[in-house]
C-alpha positions in Angstrom: 38.8 -48.9 1.3 35.4 -47.7 -0.1 34.6 -43.7 -0.6 32.1 -42.4 1.5 28.8 -41.6 0.0 28.2 -38.0 -0.6 25.6 -36.1 -3.1 27.2 -33.1 -5.3 24.3 -30.7 -6.0 25.0 -28.2 -8.7 23.1 -24.8 -9.0 23.2 -21.5 -11.3 24.3 -18.6 -10.4 22.1 -17.0 -8.6 20.2 -20.4 -7.3 19.4 -20.6 -3.7 20.2 -24.1 -2.2 20.9 -23.3 1.5 17.2 -24.0 2.3 17.8 -27.8 1.0 21.2 -27.9 2.1 20.3 -27.1 6.1 17.5 -29.6 5.6 20.0 -32.4 4.3 22.1 -31.4 7.1 20.0 -32.3 9.7 18.2 -35.6 8.2 21.7 -36.9 6.5 24.4 -35.7 9.0 26.6 -38.5 8.4 26.4 -37.5 4.1 27.9 -34.4 3.1 25.9 -32.7 0.1 28.8 -31.1 -1.4 27.4 -27.3 -3.2 28.9 -26.4 -6.8 28.1 -23.2 -8.6 28.3 -24.0 -12.2 27.7 -22.0 -15.5 23.7 -21.8 -16.8 25.3 -22.9 -20.3 26.7 -26.3 -19.0 24.6 -26.9 -16.0 22.4 -29.6 -18.0 25.4 -31.4 -19.4 26.9 -31.0 -15.6 24.3 -33.7 -15.1 24.4 -35.9 -18.1 28.4 -36.3 -17.8 27.9 -37.0 -14.1 30.0 -34.4 -12.8 27.0 -33.0 -10.5 24.2 -35.9 -9.5 21.6 -32.9 -9.2 21.4 -29.5 -10.7 18.8 -26.4 -9.9 18.8 -24.8 -13.3 17.1 -22.6 -15.8 15.0 -23.6 -18.5 15.0 -23.1 -21.9 17.4 -25.6 -21.4 19.0 -28.7 -23.9 17.7 -31.8 -21.2 17.5 -34.6 -23.2 18.7 -37.2 -21.0 17.5 -35.9 -17.9 14.2 -35.7 -15.8 13.4 -32.1 -14.9 11.1 -31.1 -12.6 9.8 -27.2 -12.2 10.7 -25.8 -8.9 9.7 -21.9 -9.1 9.0 -19.2 -11.4 11.5 -16.1 -11.4 10.3 -12.2 -11.8 12.4 -10.9 -15.0 13.6 -7.4 -14.1 15.6 -4.4 -15.9 18.6 -3.4 -14.4 19.1 0.4 -14.9 21.5 2.6 -13.5 19.7 4.6 -10.0 19.5 8.1 -12.2 17.9 6.8 -14.9 14.5 8.0 -16.0 13.3 4.3 -15.6 14.1 3.7 -12.3 11.4 6.0 -11.5 8.7 3.9 -11.7 7.6 1.1 -8.9 7.2 -1.1 -12.4 8.0 -1.5 -16.5 6.6 -3.2 -19.0 8.2 -3.7 -22.6 6.7 -0.5 -24.0 9.0 1.5 -21.9 11.8 -0.1 -22.9 11.6 0.3 -26.8 14.3 1.7 -28.0 16.4 1.8 -25.1 19.8 0.5 -25.7 20.1 -2.9 -24.5 22.6 -5.6 -23.5 22.6 -9.2 -23.7 25.6 -11.1 -22.8 26.7 -14.4 -23.9 25.8 -16.5 -21.2 21.9 -14.6 -21.0 19.5 -16.5 -19.6 16.5 -14.9 -19.6 15.4 -16.2 -23.1 13.1 -13.4 -23.8 12.4 -14.3 -27.6 11.6 -10.3 -29.1 12.5 -8.6 -26.3 12.0 -4.6 -26.5 15.1 -2.4 -26.7 18.1 -2.0 -29.0 20.7 -4.4 -28.8 24.0 -3.0 -28.6 26.4 -4.5 -30.7 28.8 -5.6 -28.3 27.8 -8.7 -26.7 29.8 -8.9 -22.8 30.7 -12.5 -22.3 28.9 -12.8 -19.2 25.8 -11.3 -16.7 28.5 -10.0 -14.2 30.5 -8.1 -17.2 27.0 -6.3 -18.9 26.5 -5.6 -14.9 29.6 -3.1 -14.8 28.2 -1.8 -18.4 25.0 -0.9 -16.9 26.8 1.2 -14.5 28.7 2.7 -16.9 25.9 3.5 -19.1 25.9 1.5 -22.0 22.6 -0.2 -21.5 19.9 -1.1 -20.1 19.8 -5.5 -19.1 17.2 -8.0 -18.7 17.6 -10.5 -16.2 16.3 -13.2 -13.7 15.2 -10.9 -10.5 17.8 -13.2 -8.7 20.9 -12.0 -10.4 19.8 -8.6 -10.6 20.1 -9.3 -6.4 23.6 -11.7 -7.1 25.3 -8.5 -8.5 23.2 -5.6 -7.1 25.8 -2.3 -6.8 25.1 0.7 -4.6 24.5 3.0 -8.6 22.4 0.2 -9.8 18.5 -0.4 -9.1 16.4 -2.5 -11.1 12.5 -2.7 -11.8 9.9 -5.5 -12.1 8.6 -6.1 -16.0 4.9 -6.8 -15.7 4.7 -8.1 -19.6 7.7 -9.7 -19.5 7.9 -13.5 -19.5 8.9 -15.3 -16.0 12.2 -17.1 -16.0 11.7 -20.6 -15.1 13.7 -22.5 -13.1 14.1 -26.3 -12.3 15.9 -29.0 -10.4 17.4 -31.3 -13.1 18.7 -35.4 -12.6 19.5 -38.5 -14.8 16.6 -40.2 -16.4 15.8 -43.6 -15.3 15.5 -45.3 -12.0 17.0 -42.5 -8.9 19.5 -43.6 -6.1 18.2 -43.4 -2.8 20.3 -40.2 -2.2 18.9 -38.6 -5.0 15.5 -40.1 -4.1 15.4 -38.4 -0.9 17.0 -35.0 -2.3 13.9 -34.5 -4.3 12.0 -35.5 -1.8 13.3 -32.6 0.4 12.9 -30.1 -2.5 9.4 -31.5 -3.1 8.6 -30.7 0.6 8.1 -34.4 1.8 8.2 -34.7 5.8 11.1 -37.5 6.8 10.1 -40.6 6.1 7.1 -40.0 4.2 6.9 -42.0 1.2 5.9 -40.7 -2.4 2.7 -42.3 -2.3 1.9 -40.4 0.9 3.0 -37.0 -0.8 0.6 -37.5 -3.7 -2.6 -35.7 -3.7 -5.6 -37.5 -2.5 -7.8 -38.2 -5.3 -11.1 -36.5 -6.2 -14.3 -38.1 -4.5 -16.5 -38.0 -6.9 -20.1 -36.6 -7.4 -22.2 -39.9 -5.8 -19.4 -39.7 -2.9 -20.2 -35.9 -2.1 -23.7 -36.5 -2.1 -23.3 -39.5 0.4 -21.2 -37.5 2.6 -23.5 -34.8 2.7 -26.7 -36.9 3.6 -23.9 -38.8 6.5 -23.3 -34.7 7.5 -26.9 -34.3 7.5 -27.8 -37.6 9.4 -24.9 -37.1 12.3 -26.3 -33.2 12.8 -29.9 -34.5 13.3 -28.7 -37.2 16.0 -26.4 -34.4 18.0 -29.7 -32.3 17.4 -32.0 -34.8 19.5 -30.5 -35.6 22.6 -32.4 -38.1 25.3 -35.1 -36.2 26.8 -35.2 -33.6 24.0 -38.1 -35.7 21.8 -40.9 -34.2 20.3 -44.0 -34.5 22.7 -46.9 -36.1 20.9 -50.9 -34.7 20.9 -53.0 -34.9 23.8 
């Protein structure tokens, strides 16, 4: 007996696929969307290997063999103890972090080349374990804002870093022609309405200068006709 159709969406920690899953359930009640959390380092490979059909991942990543659709950018933040001196500011700069002990986990996804701070020699295995070390006062952790929220603790806080590079989040699918289900999911992610085609989702082409001039002339002519209603024609000289 053939298996029923379904779609598997992988997403890295901090990803928020709930809205898309809700829309998918409304449009495809008979086709389950299976959600699966995947490690950031494995996300691209999971799509290439077919373990998931599509994946929400962070860039940069090895996306060879994949088609990548940029989704949004995340603010980069510094996670610090709630009583840390840096918590007094609403926003930080790279200069504020100079000399601060900084934790860089092995699964680091901030990808900030030349990030400020003094890297701590010990590199925790995961971002989650690095959070524990921040709470212990070992150092500051630089992460995308969604991870700071995901691992939030009462004894920690985070502050945006104004001049830090943003963290790019993207949707990855296999290269080449897509199945109808993957095309439908891409449409949901891009905000297409039900039943709309890819062509309908494309922006209208820009008008040429001549087309704009003709449109203005037509608008002026129409306005003149409205202003000169029957019975309001100019009287001739006596």
